[in-house]
N, C-alpha and C positions, 0 to 999 in steps of 0.2 A: 520364392524356393516355396518347395512345402513339400509337406511330410504324413507317409500311407505309416496309419496303424496296422499289424494282418492281424490275424489272427493262423498260427502258427496250429492249434489242436484241433479239435471236429467239439464242439457243443453237442449234450442229445438229451433226450426226454423221454418221457417212456410211451406218450403218445405223437406216434408217428406225423400226424397231421402237424400239432405244435412243433414237432424238433424242425420239422420241413420250411413253417412256415417263418419260426423265432428262434431259432439256434444254429449262430454262426457258424460256418465250417470250417475245415480247414482252407485257408488260400481270399478269406476273403476279410475286403479290407472293411474294421472297424468305422473308422473317422480317418477327414483330412484333415491337417491344423498347417496352421505359416512354417513357414521355418523357425526356428529355436525355439519349439514349445517345452513347455516346462513336462515331460513323459515322469509320470511317475514310475519309483520302483518295480512295482509291480505290472509295470507295462511297457519296461525293460527289461524285463525275465521273458521266462523262454519259451512262456507259451502266446508272444507274443516277436515282432519283426518290427521294426518299426524303417520303412526302406523313404532315404531322405534324394531328394530328386532335383539339383535348384536349375532353374531358367522357368519352373512349369507354378503356375497360379493353382491357389487351390479348382475355383472356378474351372481350372481345363482338366479337374476330374475327380468335378463333382457324382460323376456316369458309376463310377464305382458302388459309388451308397445309392443307387437307385435299385428298391426290390425288382424282381421277377414279378410278373402278368399273368392271369391264366390267357388270356385277350388285351394284346396291348391298342388293337385295333379299335375297343370300346370307348365313351366318352370316359375323361379323368371323372367322373364320380360314380362310376358303372365298377372301376380294374377289381378284378380281386386278388386279391394279395398271393402268389403260390408259393414262395423263398422270398427268403431273408434279403438276399443280393440276387442283381442278375450277372454277372461278372464275379470272376475269380481270379486271383493269383496262381501258379502253377508252379508250387515252393520248391520243386524240383529244376526251374529253372530259375530261383535266387539265386545265381552260384553268385560267389566273389566276384569273378570275371561279368556275369553280369551287372550287377551293382556296381562295379568299378567304371567302366562302359557309361552308364547315365551320368557316373562324375564328368566325364571329360570335357573338358571347355569349350573342346574345338567343334560341339556337336552344337546344331541351332535348336531352336526349342520341336519346331513341330519332328525335328529328327528324334532329340531326345523322349516326345510322347508318344511319338509311335514306338519306338524301342521297347519303351514302358509298356505302353499297348498288348506287343508281340509274348510277354512274360503272362498274357494272362488269356482267360480264354471264357465265351459266353456259353452259359449252362443251355441256350437256346438252342446254339450252333451241334453239340453235343450227343447230337440222333434222340432228342427228347420231343418226344406228341403226345396231343393232349392229355396233358395231369400226368402223362409219364414220369417220375424222377429220374434224372440220370445225376449220379454224379458226380466230381470230377475226376480228372486222370489219378492214377494210382502217385506216390508220395514219394518220396526217399528222404523222411525229414531230417538224417543227418549230411548230407550235401547241405541242408540252409545254412548261410552265414548272418547271422548277425552283423549287421549294422554299426 
């Protein structure tokens, strides 16, 4: 089982380039840890959400820690960092019902991982073209239920 720490708020700085490249935005995964991780009181507070996912190994969700690059097709040592994370969770999708589905013991690991993926979006698939920053879909923070 793994646990994901998700930002429920968008942090920002005045410099738009630094803001896009370095600040966690609403829905971005901050870290992924093993089951039973000792989260701090701050991490359990209102700025974050912890998602517990039984049957899924940490390695299976490390993709959510990957940054977004300007061009993924260039060699690794030539990649230019565009955004802090490539994927983010749609906070409006993190409802009590969806989180309960992830806990269903009858789901196989592939189905559970696919359900978890369905609660995220990829910034690159959201109409972004050649460096235009397109943000996540609108959220309704009041609908998010902490685990």
